[in-house]
N, C-alpha and C positions, 0 to 999 in steps of 0.2 A: 399518464393523459392528460392529465386537468389542464393543460395549460393547452392544449388541442381546442377541448369544451370552452374555454376561455375567450382561445382568439376566431373563435365560429361566430363568437358575439359581436363581430366586428361590424356589424352588417346595422345594427342597434344604437353602437357607440364605438368612435371610432377610436378609442382612448385602450377599448381591448386591441390593438394592433400592437400595443407596446410588448406582447407575447411571444411574440413571431422572433423578436431579437433573441438571441444567444446570452451574451451580457446580463439580460435581464432576468434569463431563465436560469443561467449558474447563478448570480444571486441570490433568487430564487430557493432556487436547492439549499444552497448555505444557510439560510435562516429556517429551512424547515427541518434539516437535518442537526440545526443547532437545537430550536426551537424542543424537538421530539426528545434529543437527548438530554438536556435541560429540565424538561418536565416530567420523562420516564426513568433518570438516572437514578432517582432515590428511593425509587419504588422500587424496582429492580436492584439496590443492592441492599434493599432489607428484605428480600425473597431471596437472595443467595446467601445472608448470612448462617445459616447451616452448612456453605457449601463450598469448604477451604479447603487449602492444603494442609497438609501436616506439618507446618514450617515452622520454622523457631520463632519467636516473636521478637521483632527489632526494639530496640532501646526506645523508651517511650511507650510505646506499643501495650494497650492492655487486654485487646485481642484480635484474636485473626481478620484476617482480610478477604474477603471474602474474593474470589473467582469467576470465571468466564464473562467478563464485565463484554467480551466479543459479542454477546448475543446485542448490546446496547448498542453498539458500534454499525453491524451488519442488519441491524434492526431501522436505525434513521437512515442509514444510506439505503436501504431498497424501496423501502418507503418515500423516500425523496425523490428516489429515481425514478417510477413510478408516474409520480405527479410532474415532471418537469422535463422529463426526458420521453425521446422518442424509443421506444423500447422496439420498434421492429429494423432498428437499426440492428445491422447485425454484429458493429464491434460491443454494441448495447447487449446485447444477445452475449455475447460471448465474455464481457465483464458482469453480466449478471450468474452467467452459469460456472464462469470462477470462484466468483465470491460465494455463493451458495457451496460446494462441492467441497473449497478449502474449509469452508468453513463448518463442511459437516464432517470430514476428516481432522478438525482442532476439536473438535465438541467430543469426539469417540473417546479424542486423544485425553481428554480434562478429565473426563468420566468415569476414564479407567482409570485415573489417577486417585480420583476423589473417592473413586466406588471400592478399590483395593488398598486406600490411603497409603501410595506409594508415589517419587516422582517420576518411577520411568516409564506409567503407559502404556501405548501398544508400541510392539515391536517397532522400530527405525526401519527396516525395512518395508513394513507393510506403510508407512507416512510415504516413503520415498516414493514407491510404487504408484499410490494413490494419486501422490503428487504429478509422476511421471504420464501418467494417464488423460489427466486434465490436460497437461501441455502438451499432448499426442494430440488430444482432441480438436484444442486450439489450433495446432499447428495443421490440421488437416485443414481444417474451413476456411483459412488463412491460406492456404496454396490450392486447394481444388476447389473453390467456389469462387465461378465461371463470371456469378454479378458484380462479384465483390471487387476482382481484378486488383487483389492486395500485388500489392511490389514487394517482393522477397531479396530483394537484393541490398547487401549491407553497406551502407556508408560511413565514410570516414573521419569522425570529425576534424573541422580545421584544414581538411582537404576539399576541392571542389568535384575534380574528377576521378579520386579515387572510390570505385564501387565497388564491392563484391558480389557477381552474381550467386545467391544459392541456390534457387530452385526447389527439389524439393527437401533437399539440405535444410531448409528454412523451418521443416519441422522437426529435427532433432534441435536445431536452433532454439528454439520455442521451449520446447521442452526443459532445456539446461536452465533460462532465462526464468522462468517459471520455479523449479526447484531449487536455484539459487539465491534467488531473490524473497521465497518465502521462506525458507531457512535461517538467511540472516536478517533478518526481521524476526524469525524467533529465537532467534539468541542474541539480539541486540535486547530484547524484551526483560529484562533484568534490574532493573531500577524505575523508582515511581514518576512515568512520565517521560521517558528517556524514547522510546522507542513509539509513545503516537505522535509526541514533537516532532521528531525527524522528521516519522512521514506526511504530518500536516504541513512541513515545510515542501517536503517532495510532491506535495498536492497542487499547492502553490505554486511551483513551478511547471509540474507536467498541464497546468489549464491556461498558462500561457503560451505554452507551446503549442498546444493540441489546438489552441483560438487560431493560429500564426499560420501552422498547415493548414489548417482548413481552410485558409481563404486563399486564394490564386493569387491576388494582388501580392499580398504579404511575401508565398513562398515563393513566390519566382523573384522576388527583389533581394531575398535573403539567400537564394539557392538553395534552398530545403526542398524535398518531395513532398509534393501538393499530394492531401489524402483528402479525399470525398467522402461525405460523413462526418468528419473528423470533430466537427461541431457539436455532436451531441456527447462525443466525448469529453468537451470541455465544460459541459451542462453538469455531470457526472462527476466528474473530480469537481466544482461544486460543490454535491452534496458529500462528497469524501471530506471534504475540507471541514464542511459542518461537522459532519461525525467526530472527525478528529478533535476539535476546538470542543465539543458538548465530552467527551471521554473523557478531555483532558482537564473537564472542571472537576470531576472527581477521581481521578488517577495521579492528579500533579502531589506534591510532596507535601505533608503524609499521603498516600495515596488512602482511597474508600475502596476501592476495588482494581483489581488485576483485569486485563484484557484475557491471558490466559490462551492457550493454541486456538480455541475458537477466534481470536481476534487477528493474533501476529501471523498465522499462517495464510489467510484470505488476505490480510493489508499486504503483505508483502510479495503474491503474488499478481496483486492488483496495479501496486508499483514496476513490476516486470512486463504486464502486461500491457500497461500504458505508454512505456517505452517502447515498446511492439509495432505499439499501434501509430505512433506520431513518427515512427520511420528513427525514433534516436536511439535505437537499442545501445550504441557504447555509452553514449551519456551517462547509462547507470555506471561506471568505473566515476564518474563526477560527483553527478546530484545526490547517489546513495553512498556517497564517499563513508561515510561511518559505517554503514551496516558492511561495506568490505571488507576495512581493517577490524571489523566485529570479529567478523568469518576468517580472514585469515590469522588473526591470532590466536582462535583455536586448531585450525590446522597446523602454522607454525607449532604450537606448545606440541601437538600430535606428534609430528614428526620428531620433533625434535625429544622428545622425553623417550619413541621408542627406539630411536637410531643413536645416541647418547647417553640415554637414563639422564638427562637435565631438563630442568625447566628454566622456560627463556622467561616467562610473567609469573608473578608469584601466584595468579590465578585468572582463568580464561573465561570467558571474552574480558575482554581488558579494560573494560569498566571497571570489573573488579581489582583486579592486577592499582587501577588507581584507589578503588578504595582502601586498599590494602595498605597503598604507603599513607594513611591518612587524610586522605583528602575528602570531605566530606560530602555524601550520594548527591547534595541537591547542587552543589558548587560544580561536580562532575559531569549531571544534567544538565547543567546550561551552558557550561562550555563546552558540551555537546552541541547542542542547539546552536551555539552561537559558531561553530565550524562548520554545521549545515545547513546553516544558513546562507554563508558566504559562498558553497561548495555550490548551492541552486543558482546564486545570481551569479556565478562562474559559469554555468552551466547554459542558463538562456542568454550569455555574453559570448559562446561559441557559435550560437545562431548565425552573428554576424562576421566573427573572426573565421575566414574561410580563403 
């Protein structure tokens, strides 16, 4: 809420008037979360040195890499949000609730793995139930909050007039999106910089989309649903971009820290909720294409092995398949980033193709 304090000083100097602009606050949110990440990243890494998964060291590594780096992501994101975003905005309240809730589930999972020195963590069913609960609460607020007047219809990309009114079923749809995206990002988080780099690209795409749908003129011109209050989501995505950049500084190859479930679960949930808020739910198929492919590779592998006793991929998620093919990890990550950028640009273009 720092921006409101600064804006209130306009009477003393007109220059403080800039804080009413969404673009300015989004930029400041980006720089704030990035700065916080860079300032405290190394300190967090040193404190978490004793908290490492019992993993096998990679070639060239002399010591294990600490996990639970999601503390850095969520901490910088939430602090920057409180500084530059109107936290009374319902969409922001939902985003903060989701971030903290899924972050807590992820923390319990990471802590369980560390405590018992195992990869298993908490039972998958418990994790899914927790995600369902978070998605259900968010769905209830979106559908039944009369002050919000949220549009519960589903809009199809490329088509102007094909609209599917979901009504109360939108609650179940929200639950599905939250579970799907949070687990997809969790599955993708298997190589240095892979998941966080893709999330960064998606955050940039939704920053642009949220800015467009929050402006009546832009929304009308592009024939996309106008979402009142989504301008604050633009500022939130700015903070998300900064926190992703800051974490990537330490997580790029060779990684100094891993995000863990405390980072991957809320990041995935945020991606899903952003798509819901800006009324571009099906855009997840494009902008989150890599996450979708990673998740599908696991599903296909399991179905094939159980039904035919044969594996289609050498190992899943699919990034490990390419790794076993002999492609260097850094090359796989960069190529996935490139595809992610292309998909993000295509998603933005779909706003015009109708």
